[in-house]
N, C-alpha and C positions, 0 to 999 in steps of 0.2 A: 487701665481698661481701654479697650479699643472697640469701637462700634463700626459695623460694616452695613452699608445699605446698597443692595443691588437694584438694577433696573435694566430694561431693554429686552426682556423676554417676549415671547409671543408666538403666533402661528405663522408659518411660512411654508411655501411649497418647496419641494425638493429642487435643489439647484440654486435656491435663493440665499440671501445673506441676512445676518442679524449682528448687531453689536451690543454686547453686554457691558454695563458699567458698574463699578463698585467704588463707592466713596467711603473713605476711611476717616474717622474722627476720634478724638480722645488722645490717648498716649501714642500717637503715631511715630514718635521718635524711637520707640522701642521695637518697631517692626523690622524684621530681618528679611522676610520674604512674603510674597502674596501669591495666591493662585486661585484657579477655578477648578472645582470638582463637579462631577455630575453623578446623578443616580437615576437610573431608569427603573420602572416597576419590575420587581422581582430580581433585580440585579444589585450587586454590591456597588458602593460608591467608588468612583475612580477619579484619579487625578487627570485633568484635561491639559492644563498648562500652568506653569509657575514662572515667576520672575523674582529675582533677588534685588536688593537695594542697589547692587552694583550693575544691574541690567542683564545679568545672565538669565537665560530662559531654557526651559525644557518642555517637551510636549509628549503626550501620549502618541504612540505610533499611529493610532487610528485617525488622528487629526492633523498630523504633520503635512504641511503644504496647503492646508485648507484654513486652519485657524492661526491667528496671531495674537499674542498677548503683549500688551504695552502698558506703560505707566506715565502719568503726568504728575510729577512731584509737586508742581505748583498748585494743582487742584486736588492733591491727595487721592487720586483716582487711578484705578487699574481698569483696563479695557480688555475685552476678548472679542476680536473681530472674527466672525465665523462666516466663511464663504463656502460655496458648493455644498450646502447642507444636504444631509441624507436623512431618510426616515429613522435610521438607527442612531442619529444624534438626538432624538427625542428623549428628554430627561428634565429633571429639576437641576438647574445649575446653581451652585453655591460658591460664594466668594469666601476665601479663608485668608487669615493673616497669622503669621508665626512670629513671636517675639524672639529676641536674641536668647532669652532664657528657656525657650522651648514652649511656652504657653501659646495655645492657639485660640483664635476667635473665628466665629462663623457668622455669615449673614443669614437672612431668612430664606433665601433661595428664590429663584425665578424660573418659571416654567418655559421651556422651549419645546415647541411641537412642530415637527416637520412632516408635512403630508406628502404622500406619493402621487 
């Protein structure tokens, strides 16, 4: 079992920045990759950014150049640095972890609201 706890959401003006954190606990040795997803009202959940245990990353086209995903293995934490935020980035952001065997785990989500 893996537990994920997110923090760092909030309200920010367009052009501002936020950093989300996701702390993993439990059977973290089984995690193969972690990522951030978001879901805006009336829209499907989408992958924002992901990072593997090897450090490979990928990003949604809509956030490339503005968001950066990183991890601190010593703290079992994954971060999402979000810069140049836009109103369309408003969503509930959730952290996810995938085990080597494919099982996934989710955090409770954190609200990010960007005002224009």
